[in-house]
N, C-alpha and C positions, 0 to 999 in steps of 0.2 A: 426494669422499666417496661411498661406495657407498650405494645405496638399501637401507634396512633396514625394509621395510614390516612392520607388526605386531610389531616388536621394539622394546624400550625401551633407550635408552642414555643415559648421563650424560657430558657434556663440560664439564670445568672450565676456565674461562678467567678469570684474574684474580679468582678467588673467586666467579664467577657460574656457576650450575649450570643446565643445560638438559636437559629430558627430552622425548622425542618418540616418536610411534608410527610414523613413517616419515620418510624424508629423500630427497633427490634429488641429482644430480650437482653442480649449482651453484645451488641455490635461494636465494631472498631471505632466508628466515628465519635460516639459519645465518650468512649474511653480516651480518645485523643483530646477531646474538648476538656475533659476533666484534668488531664495532664497539663494542657495548655494553661488552665486556670491557676496552676500552682506556681507558674513563673511569669508574672506580668512583666511588661517591658520596663527596663530601668528608667527610660524616658519615653513617655507615651507617644512621642512623635518620631522616635528613632529606633529602628529595629531591622533585622534581616530575616528573610525566609527563603526556602528552597523550592524550586519547581522542577519536577522531573516527569517523565512519561514513558509508557510502553516498555515496562521492565519485564514483560512476560517472556517465558522461554519460547523459542521457535524450534526446539529440537524434540522435546518429549513432554508428556502430560505433567507429571509430578516432578517439577524441577524449577529451581530458582537459580539464576546465573551467578557465577562468582563475581561478575562485574557489579551486579546489584548489591551483593553483600559488601563489596569493597566501598561502594558509594555510601552505604549505611555507616560503615566505619568512619568515613570522612565527615559525614554529618555529625556524628557523635563528637568529633574533634572540633569542627567549626562552630557547633552549638547555635544554629539558627533558631529563631522562635518556633518554627514548625516547618513541615514539608507538605507540599501538595503534589500528588501524582495525577496527571491529566489522562488517566485511563489505560486500559489493557494491562491489568495486574497479573492475570493468569491466561493460560492458553485457551481455555474454554472447551467447547464441544457440547455433546448432549448432556443433559442434566445429571445422569448417573455417573459421568466421568468427572464432574466438577468438584464435588465435596473434598476429595483428597487433595486437589490443587489448592483449594482455599485453606485446608489444614496446614499445608506446608507454607503457604504465603503468610498466614498469621504467625507461624513459628518464626519465619524470617524477619518480619517487621517487629516482632517482640524484642529483637536486638537493637532496634532503633530507640535511642534515648531521648529523642525529641518527638513531639506529637506528629502523627502521620495522618493526613487527610486524603482519602481517595476520591477520584472522580470516575464514574462508570464509563467503560469503553466498550467497543463492539465485541471484543473477545470475552468480556465479563458478562454482558447482557445481550442475548440474542433472541430470547422469547420470554413468555410469562414465567416459566419455571426457573430460568436462570435469573430473572429479575427478582423472584421470590428468594432465591439463594443469596443474592446481593443484600437484600433487606435483612436477612437473618444474620449474615456474616459481617457486613460492613455498616448497614444502617440505611438511612434515606438515600434515594437516588438524586435528590436535589436538596440543597440546604445552604445556610449562610451563617457566618459567625463574625464577630467583631474582635479586633485586637488593636490596642493602641488607638491611633487616630483613623483606623481604616476598617472597611467592611469587605468581607471576602464572600463571594457568591459562587456556588458550585452548581452548574447546570447539567442537565441530563440529555445528551444528544442521542441516547440509545432507547428512547421511549418506544415501547412496542406499538406498532401500527402508526408511527409518525415519522416516516422516512424523510431525510434531508432537511428537516426543519424542526423547530420546537412546537409542541402542541399549543393550542389556545389556552389551556389551563396553565401550562408552564409559563407562557408569555405573560399571562395575567399575574402570576405569582412574582415574576421578575419585575414587572411594572410596580407592584406593591412594594417590593424590596427597595427599588430605586427611589420611589417617592417617599418612603418612610425613613430612609437613611439620613442621618445627620453627620456622617463621617466626612473627613477631609479627603479621603481617597477611597475609591471603590475598585476592586479587582474582580474580573470574571474568569472562570475556568470551565472548560468543556473539552470533550475528547475530539470531536469532529471539527476540523477547521473550515466551517461553512463559509468563511469570508474569502476563501481563495479557491483557485482551480486545483484539482488534485493531479493534473497532468502537465499544465503549462502556465507559468506565472503570467504570461501575456493575456490569459483569459480571465484574469482576476475580476475585471469589471463586470463581465457577464454573470459570474457566480455571485458577486456582491449583490447585484440587482435581484437575482432570483432567490438567494438563500440567506442574505444577511441584512439587506437594507432595512427591513422591518424592525430588526433589533437595533441597528445603528440609530434609527429614528427614535426608538424608545430610550436609548442612552443619552441622547442629546440633552444638554442642560444639566446633566449630573456629573459629578467629578470621577468618572470612570477613567482610570489611568492606563490600564492595560487589560488585554484579553489574551489569555494563555490557552493554547490548544495542543493536541498531540496528533496521533494517527499516522501522519506522514513521517516515517522514521528519519530523524535528523533534526537539525536546527535551522530556523529561518527567522530573520528579523525583517518584518514587513514595514517597519517605520510607523510614523504617526499618520492618522487619518481622523480629521475632525477632533483632534485633541486626544485620541485614544491610540495607544501603542498596541500593535498586533504581532504576536509571536507564536511560532511553533517550537515546542521544546519536547521532542519525542526521542530523546537520546538515551533512554535507559536500557535499550537492547544492545547487544554486541554488534556493532556496525562496521567492524574492520578498521582499516587505517587509510581512508580515502582523503584526498586533499581537503583542507579545512574550508576552503571557499565553497565547496559543494554542500557544506553543512552535514555531510554524511559521516559523522563521527559520534562516538559515545560521549555523553555530557550530561550535566545538569546546570541549572541557573541558580546563582546566589543573588537574590534580589535585595536591594538596599532601599529602605524607606527612610527618608530624612525630611520630615515635615511633609510638604506636598511635592517634593522632588523624589523621583523614583528612577533608579538605575540598576543595572545588574552586570555580573561577570559570568562568562560562559566557562564552566569548569570542566576540564577533562580530568580523569583520574590522574592526579599528580601535576596538573598545570592549570593556569588561569589564562583565559583569552578575553579580548575586548568584545563588547556586545555586537559590534558590527562585523564580526568575522565572516558572516554569511548573510549579506543583505539581499533584499529583493533585487536591487539594481545589479549587484555583482552576479547573482545567480542567473538573472535574465541575460546579462552580458555574456557570460560563459556559454549559455545555451545558444545565443545568437552566433557567437564565433564558431562553436563546434558544429552547429547544424544548419546555419544560414549563410554566414560569411565565408566559411570554407565548406564547399558542397560538391557532391557528385550525384548526377541523376541516377536513379535506381536502374539496376541491370536486370531486366526481366527476361527470364529464360524458360521456355516450355519444360515442364518437369521431365527429367530424363534425357534432355537434348544437349548437344555440345555447345561450347561458348568460344567464340573467336571474333573479337570486335574491338573497335576504338572506343575509348571512354574519355570523358573530359572532367577534370577537376577545376572548379571555378573558385577563385579567391577574390573577395570583394573588400574594399577598404573605404568605409564611409568617414574616415578621419581626415583631419587637415594635414596630417604628416604622412609622407611616403615611407615605405619600409621594404626591406629585401629579406628573403628567406629561401628555403628550399623544400622540396617534397621528396621523401624517401620511402620506399616500399619494403615491407617485410612479406616474403612470399613463401607460403607453405608448399610442401611436396605436392606435385601434380599440377601446379599452376605456373604460369609464366607471365611476367610483366616487363615491357620494354618501353622506355628505358627504366632502370631501377631507381633513378633519382633525376631531379631537374631543379636547377636554381631558378628563382624568379624575383622580380621586383614589382611592386604595385604603387602606382602614383596616388597622391592624395585624391580622395573622392573618385577613385578609379577601380578597375578590376582587371584580372588577368585569367585567361583560360589555358590550361595545360593539358595537352593530349598525351595519352598513353595507350598502348596496345595490350589487351588482356586476353589470355588464352588458357584454356584447360587442356591437358594432354589427351583427354578422352571424355566422352559423356559421363562416365562413372566418376571422373575427377571434378565435375561441377558440383561440388559439395563443400560444406563447412569443415574446417576453418577456411576462410577466404583470405586473399591478400589484404593487408592493412597499410594505409598510407599515413605518414606523420609529417607534421610541419610545425614550426615555431611561429605563432602569430604574435607579432611584437606590440601591436597597438591595443590599448585598453584604457577605459576611463576610470573604472572603479577598483582597479587592482593591478597586479603584475601581469606580464605577458602570459599567454595561454599556450600550453602544449596540446596540440590537437592530434588525436590518434583515432582514425576512422576506418572501419572495416568496409571493404567494397560492398555497396548496397545490393547484394545479390537477392533476387526475389524469384524463386521458382513459381511457375504458373501452371495450374492444373484446371481441369474442367469439371463442372457438375451439370449433368444433363437433366432436362425436364422429365418428370416421371411419366412413362408411357401409359400408365394405368393407375389403379388404386394401390396405395401402400398400406399394408397391415403391420402395425408395430407389434411384432410378436417374437422378434429375435431370431427368426428363421432365415431371413434375407432371400426368400424366393424371388422377390421382385427386383433384386439388385444386380442381376447378371450383366446389364449394360453399363454399369458404373465402373469406371477405371479405378483400381485400388492404388493408394499411395502408401508405400512401405515406410515404416518408421525405422530409421537406420542409425540413430544416434544414441547409443547406450551411455550411461554414466553410473557411477557408484560401484562399479565392479573393480576388483583388483586387477592389475596388469595381467593380460593373457587369460583371464578367467571368465570372460563373457561367453555365454553359451546361448545361441538363439532358441534352443529347446527350453531354456529356463525363462526367457523373456524375448518375445518378438511380436510384431503386429503390423496391421495395416488398417487404413481408414478410407471411407468413401463418402461421397456426398451426392444427393439428388435434391430436386426441388419441384414444387408446383406453386401456383399463385397463393396458396393458403399456408404452406409449410416449407421449411428447410429441413431436410432429412439427413441424419448422420448415422453411419454405422462403423463400429470399431470391432475388429476381430483380433483378439489377444491370445497368444499362446504363452502359458506359464505352467510350471509344474505343481502349482498349488495356490489356491485362493485363500488369502488371509485378510479379513476385515472385521475386527471385533468392535468397531465404532460405528456411530451414525452422526449426522449433523456436520458442523463445519470443520471437523478435524479428520475426516475420512482420508485426506491426503497423506496422513501419516502411514497408511498401509495401502492395500491394493485398491487403486482408484484411477480415474482418468480426469485430468484437468485440461481444458481447452478454451481457446478464445475465438470469438466470432466478432471481428472488428474490436470495439471497446467493451463488448460483453465478455465476462469471464464466468465459465461454468465448470461444474464437476459432476461426475456420475460414478456410482459404485454399487456393487451388490453388498448391502450392509446387513447387519443383524435384524434391521427393520424391513428388509426386502430391497428391491431396486429403488435407488434414491437419486434425485436430481438436486444439485445444490447450485444456487446462484451466488457467486462471489461479488459481482458488481454488474449493474446494468442501467440502462437509460430510464430514470424516473422510478426505479424499483428499490425496495428495501434490500440493502446489501447483506451478504452472508446469511442467507435464509434458504431453507428447504423449499423447492418450487414444486407446485402441484399442477401447473399449466402445461408443462412439457411432458409428452407421453414417452415413457421409457420401458423397454423390455430387456431383460438380461437372461441369457441362457448359457449355462456352463455344463460342459460334458467333455470327458476325455482330455483334460488339460487345456481346453480351449474355452474362452469366454467371449460371447458375442453381446455387444451392446447396440441396440437400435433405438433411435430417438427421433421424435418429430417436434420441431420448434415452431409454434405459431408465428405468423408474420409479424405480429405486434412485438414479439420478443427478440427480433433481430434488427429492428429499426436502428438507424436510418436505411439499412439495406432494403431495397425494393426487389421483391421476388419477380423478376422479369428477365427475359433474355438480354444479355449485354451488361447486366449488373455484375459486381464482383465484391468479394470480401476478403479480409486478411484472416488467416487461419493458423492457430498454434495448437499443438497437441503435446501433452506430457503424460506418459503412463507411469504410475508408481507401482512398485512390486516389493513386497517384503515377506519373507518366510517367518513363521512364528519363531521369535527369539533370534532372528538373524538381522543382517544389514539391509538397508533400504537400497533398491536399485531403481533406475529410471530409464525410460526410453522416449525419445522425442522425434517428432516429425521434422523439426528444425531446431537446432540448439539456440540457447540464448534467451528463452522465455519471450516475454512481450517487449524486450529491449531491441529485438530485430523485427523485420517486417513479416517473417514467417512465409507461408505459402499463400499466393493469391489464387482464390478460386473464382473462376469465371463461369457465370450461369449461361448455359446454351440450350437450344432446342436440338433434339436429335435430327440428323440429316435425313431427308426423305429418300 
């Protein structure tokens, strides 16, 4: 079949209709369509299909998980009409790394006995070259087909140069699809869940207005039953809005064994179409769950209880200083029913909490404050792991009681001085003598007793002026190994760090020094960035990274004295053919506050 990019065509196979914006010589999507055409529904208004997402490996390049293979075996047994995966089929990376990944993926889905329809995700398409590979291996990036009484529309949230929304051309195509459809049901599929907040479900309305309302307006008046998305690993039922059900089904990855109400478990959806009625089951390997196992209301309620109704003010401590103070745990009860419980502490070596436990009761619509004394035995002991307090929160509206386990919110505080003169980004650090270094002291990935600072150690520093935030990393390791470039440099020697909600990576790659933006305010995510100046110098087992971030790329941080930002750093190190080791400024990734960096002017 010839490639027909940006042209629309219709292919009728056994009464099933397919429309696409492009095609390729032997892509997977037309193959799936052809297979779908051989098994029309026994009853045109009654059939099942599967939705899954994010089945890519997160461990190595050419790898498909055993979980995904098990799911394929289950689909072969369940025999749905077809499967739709809402993106992130492969790990991705630079274009020269991707073809072997697609080879293995196609070998894996060849075992699937039901038609398999893919949706492009950010790991699958990150630039024009990876988009071309998608078209060659999978087919069109946006397409639609009909089955039974329903129309299925696949959208491309990974269009190059169209961050955080669909392009005008794709919106026009969707409008035409909706207006031309005579189906009783319409289903939409895309990778990025633009209809919600990626961080807090309470911010859904703001995201809806900015990134989804224009599509919701387009769907109004058409029988759109559900929108299925991926990207945020796990399951989430957002309920109905203007007659449309919104769902995240990104459970194809190995997510561990977390509580079902969090949605953070491996799964797929078995969707049942019965006339104009649409329902689904949430299927774990080996079990079936109701569709409301993780609703927006329950997820928001659990977040409220764990982070708002049971709370402790952050414990800010100057970096390297001792800690000996009173702290207060506050328990709020906005319910009409009083309850009683207790707080108990788990205290690691080097820390002391008094008392270790306290009972309490909270009146209806009331609150209670519980005082504890927290002390570290020495300044060196003011480090992670920190004491953890636990309580049983008995009241809830949308599910059972919640077990709360919260780490003491320790926040080390460091300073970044204003640059006294000009900074030359050259990797030499001649101008950095006044910047206080912060040692990275949390190793991981080493076998017990085998960590050697000569193999991996480091420190980082920060400076600023009104135009730039400057960061320097000095890393000691016994060998630099980085065979990749692009969004998978984290597999080997690289540094990942966060500046508030911005997530960055730097590495000395085969393409030279490279800055990678994982996520940022109003920017295309997971892209190589050319606006940040970076110099990397390596000699005698020591690698120096020096970077200058323009003020626009650290917003809403204002580069002036008195401002501050949260800072996380993770250094990855791998010897060729060896295990991966890591070193952190604070452990826990972006799930903890990290270090707060306070911008100051030098004292006169």
